[in-house]
C-alpha positions as CSV (number, residue, x, y, z in Angstrom):
1,M,-1.5,-31.4,-13.2
2,E,-4.7,-32.2,-11.3
3,Y,-2.7,-32.6,-8.1
4,L,-0.8,-29.3,-8.7
5,E,-4.1,-27.4,-9.3
6,R,-5.7,-28.8,-6.1
7,S,-2.5,-27.9,-4.2
8,Y,-2.1,-24.3,-5.2
9,R,-5.8,-23.5,-5.2
10,E,-6.2,-24.6,-1.6
11,L,-3.8,-21.8,-0.7
12,H,-6.2,-19.0,-1.3
13,R,-9.6,-20.6,-0.5
14,Q,-11.4,-19.3,2.5
15,Q,-13.6,-21.2,4.9
16,D,-16.2,-18.5,5.2
17,L,-16.7,-18.3,1.4
18,V,-18.3,-20.5,-1.1
19,H,-15.8,-21.3,-3.9
20,F,-16.9,-22.3,-7.4
21,R,-15.2,-22.7,-10.7
22,V,-15.8,-21.1,-14.1
23,V,-13.9,-22.3,-17.2
24,I,-14.3,-20.6,-20.5
25,K,-11.7,-21.6,-23.1
26,E,-8.3,-20.5,-21.6
27,T,-9.9,-18.7,-18.7
28,D,-10.1,-20.9,-15.6
29,L,-11.4,-19.0,-12.5
30,D,-11.7,-20.1,-8.9
31,I,-14.1,-17.7,-7.4
32,G,-15.0,-17.2,-3.7
33,V,-18.1,-15.2,-2.6
34,C,-20.1,-14.8,0.6
35,K,-22.1,-18.0,1.5
36,D,-25.4,-16.0,1.6
37,R,-24.8,-14.6,-1.9
38,Y,-24.0,-17.8,-3.7
39,S,-26.6,-19.6,-5.8
40,P,-26.6,-21.6,-9.0
41,A,-28.0,-18.5,-10.7
42,L,-25.0,-16.5,-9.6
43,A,-22.7,-19.1,-11.0
44,K,-24.5,-19.0,-14.3
45,W,-24.5,-15.2,-14.3
46,T,-20.7,-15.3,-13.7
47,E,-20.2,-17.8,-16.6
48,N,-22.0,-15.4,-18.9
49,L,-20.0,-12.5,-17.5
50,V,-16.7,-14.2,-18.3
51,R,-17.9,-14.8,-21.9
52,E,-18.9,-11.2,-22.3
53,T,-15.6,-10.0,-20.8
54,R,-13.6,-12.2,-23.1
55,R,-15.5,-11.3,-26.3
56,P,-13.9,-7.9,-27.0
57,L,-10.4,-9.3,-26.4
58,E,-11.0,-12.2,-28.7
59,E,-12.4,-10.0,-31.4
60,Y,-9.5,-7.6,-31.1
61,I,-6.9,-10.5,-31.4
62,E,-8.7,-11.6,-34.6
63,R,-8.2,-8.1,-36.1
64,D,-4.6,-7.6,-34.7
65,P,-3.1,-11.1,-34.3
66,Q,0.4,-9.7,-33.6
67,F,-0.9,-8.5,-30.2
68,L,-1.2,-12.1,-29.0
69,N,2.5,-12.9,-29.3
70,A,4.2,-9.6,-28.6
71,L,6.8,-9.9,-25.9
72,T,7.4,-6.1,-25.6
73,P,5.1,-3.1,-25.2
74,Y,2.7,-3.0,-28.1
75,S,1.1,-0.2,-30.1
76,L,-2.6,-0.8,-30.4
77,L,-5.1,0.0,-33.1
78,P,-6.9,3.3,-32.5
79,D,-10.3,1.6,-31.6
80,A,-8.9,-1.0,-29.3
81,P,-11.5,-2.0,-26.6
82,H,-11.0,-0.9,-23.0
83,I,-9.8,-4.3,-21.7
84,V,-7.1,-4.4,-24.3
85,Q,-6.0,-0.8,-23.5
86,E,-5.8,-1.8,-19.8
87,M,-3.6,-4.8,-20.6
88,A,-1.4,-2.7,-22.9
89,R,-0.9,0.1,-20.3
90,A,0.1,-2.4,-17.6
91,A,2.5,-4.0,-20.0
92,E,4.1,-0.7,-21.0
93,F,4.9,0.1,-17.3
94,A,6.5,-3.4,-16.9
95,G,8.2,-3.5,-20.3
96,V,6.6,-6.7,-21.4
97,G,4.0,-7.9,-23.9
98,P,0.3,-7.1,-23.2
99,M,-0.7,-10.8,-22.8
100,A,1.5,-10.9,-19.7
101,A,-1.4,-9.0,-18.0
102,V,-4.3,-11.1,-19.4
103,A,-4.9,-13.3,-16.4
104,G,-4.8,-10.6,-13.8
105,T,-7.0,-8.3,-16.0
106,M,-9.6,-11.0,-16.4
107,A,-9.6,-11.7,-12.7
108,A,-10.1,-8.0,-11.8
109,W,-12.8,-7.4,-14.4
110,V,-14.8,-10.3,-13.2
111,G,-14.1,-9.6,-9.5
112,K,-15.2,-5.9,-9.7
113,E,-18.6,-7.0,-11.2
114,L,-19.0,-9.7,-8.6
115,S,-18.3,-7.1,-5.9
116,R,-21.7,-5.5,-6.8
117,R,-23.3,-8.8,-5.6
118,S,-21.1,-9.9,-2.7
119,R,-19.2,-7.8,-0.2
120,E,-16.4,-10.4,-0.1
121,V,-14.9,-11.6,-3.4
122,I,-11.8,-13.6,-4.4
123,V,-11.2,-14.4,-8.0
124,E,-8.1,-16.5,-8.9
125,N,-7.0,-17.0,-12.5
126,G,-3.9,-19.2,-12.9
127,G,-2.2,-17.8,-9.8
128,D,-3.3,-14.2,-10.3
129,I,-5.8,-13.0,-7.7
130,Y,-8.2,-10.2,-7.2
131,I,-9.3,-9.7,-3.6
132,R,-12.0,-7.5,-2.1
133,T,-12.4,-8.1,1.6
134,S,-13.6,-6.6,4.8
135,R,-11.7,-9.0,7.0
136,L,-8.1,-10.2,7.5
137,R,-7.2,-12.9,5.0
138,T,-4.2,-15.1,4.3
139,V,-3.0,-16.3,0.9
140,G,-0.4,-19.1,0.8
141,I,2.6,-19.0,-1.6
142,F,3.2,-22.0,-3.8
143,A,6.8,-22.0,-5.0
144,G,7.3,-25.4,-6.7
145,Q,10.2,-27.4,-5.4
146,S,11.5,-24.6,-3.1
147,P,11.7,-25.7,0.6
148,L,9.7,-22.5,1.3
149,S,6.8,-23.7,-0.9
150,N,3.5,-24.0,1.1
151,R,5.3,-22.8,4.2
152,V,4.6,-19.1,4.2
153,A,1.5,-17.0,3.5
154,L,0.7,-13.4,2.8
155,E,-1.5,-11.6,5.3
156,I,-3.9,-9.3,3.5
157,R,-5.5,-6.5,5.5
158,P,-8.9,-4.9,4.6
159,S,-7.2,-1.6,4.2
160,Q,-5.2,-3.0,1.3
161,S,-8.4,-4.1,-0.5
162,P,-9.3,-4.2,-3.3
163,L,-5.9,-5.7,-4.2
164,G,-4.2,-7.7,-6.9
165,V,-1.9,-10.5,-5.7
166,C,-0.2,-11.9,-8.8
167,T,2.3,-14.7,-9.1
168,S,4.8,-15.6,-11.8
169,S,7.2,-18.6,-11.9
170,G,10.0,-19.7,-14.2
171,R,9.6,-23.3,-12.9
172,V,5.9,-23.9,-12.4
173,G,2.9,-23.5,-14.7
174,P,2.4,-22.9,-18.4
175,S,2.8,-19.1,-18.6
176,L,5.8,-17.8,-20.4
177,S,8.7,-16.7,-18.1
178,L,12.2,-16.0,-19.1
179,G,13.6,-16.3,-15.6
180,K,14.3,-19.1,-13.1
181,A,12.5,-17.9,-9.9
182,D,10.4,-20.4,-8.0
183,A,7.8,-17.7,-7.3
184,V,7.5,-14.0,-7.8
185,V,4.6,-12.3,-6.0
186,I,3.6,-8.7,-6.7
187,L,0.9,-6.6,-4.9
188,S,-0.9,-3.7,-6.4
189,P,-4.4,-2.2,-6.3
190,K,-4.2,-2.5,-10.1
191,T,-4.3,-6.3,-10.7
192,S,-3.4,-6.0,-14.4
193,L,-0.3,-4.1,-13.4
194,A,0.6,-6.6,-10.7
195,D,0.3,-9.4,-13.3
196,A,2.6,-7.7,-15.9
197,V,5.2,-6.7,-13.2
198,A,5.3,-10.2,-11.8
199,T,6.3,-11.5,-15.3
200,A,8.9,-8.7,-15.8
201,T,10.3,-9.2,-12.3
202,G,10.6,-13.0,-12.8
203,N,12.4,-12.4,-16.1
204,L,15.2,-10.7,-14.2
205,V,15.9,-13.7,-12.0
206,Q,18.5,-16.0,-13.5
207,G,20.2,-16.9,-10.3
208,K,20.1,-16.2,-6.5
209,E,22.3,-13.2,-7.0
210,D,19.5,-11.5,-9.0
211,I,16.8,-11.7,-6.4
212,G,17.5,-8.5,-4.6
213,N,17.9,-6.5,-7.8
214,A,14.7,-7.9,-9.2
215,V,12.7,-6.9,-6.1
216,N,14.3,-3.5,-6.1
217,W,13.3,-3.0,-9.8
218,A,9.7,-3.9,-9.0
219,S,9.7,-1.5,-6.0
220,Q,10.4,1.4,-8.5
221,V,7.2,0.8,-10.6
222,P,4.4,3.2,-9.7
223,D,1.4,1.7,-7.9
224,I,3.3,-1.5,-6.9
225,T,2.8,-1.8,-3.1
226,G,4.7,-5.1,-2.5
227,A,7.1,-7.5,-4.1
228,L,8.5,-10.9,-3.1
229,V,10.8,-13.4,-4.8
230,I,11.6,-16.9,-3.9
231,M,14.4,-19.0,-5.4
232,D,15.4,-22.3,-3.8
233,D,15.9,-21.5,-0.1
234,Q,16.1,-17.7,-0.4
235,L,13.3,-15.1,-0.1
236,V,13.5,-11.4,-0.5
237,A,10.5,-9.1,0.1
238,W,9.7,-5.4,0.0
239,G,6.8,-3.1,0.7
240,Q,3.4,-4.0,2.2
241,I,4.3,-7.6,2.6
242,K,3.4,-9.3,5.9
243,L,4.4,-12.9,6.0
244,C,2.9,-15.5,8.4
245,P,3.4,-19.3,8.8
246,L,1.1,-21.4,6.6
């Protein structure tokens, strides 16, 4: 697992940024900020930010434990906190349970706050990424045992930023997927939505014959700007996806 983590995290790290890690319970963030903005104090502030961002979600799950394991869109209690509502809205569009959006939502909430302190921000949370950038960036694609893994990257333009770049896999990682794709990558300005749709798209892929239909389904979801699926030696992409060699 340590080798896997080092491998996929190298695919989004940028040489002009300082990257640091914040781990609070299940939340494991790799964060990049401008070199002139990084300090131990910023890292500590971010750690506290993650705790404060998690707290209303944790408290809600204690009151409504069925929320945690729901695999389909879920009706919330009337006083659900904003972060929970955001996850549930994204899940409803995608037709999945709200926890399918948790990693992307956490990345975006932390990233947006960090953007007040650094003009360049990348927050990665288990393969789900929030990017705010003023320069061209590349994000490599890890696709497990596929021959395309670590061979291609997404080119992210400043005009697309801020952007969510979220990945799901039926063969890599601990997150629940009902499909068999090596990698599903979804782009959206709404990172929570990209995360939920990545899960839903991956669920549709049981074989190579499903790749095109899965990408087509994702393309119909409002606010999705790009979709890509890799299975074995095949890749299908749609939308604002520009690929480059890694």
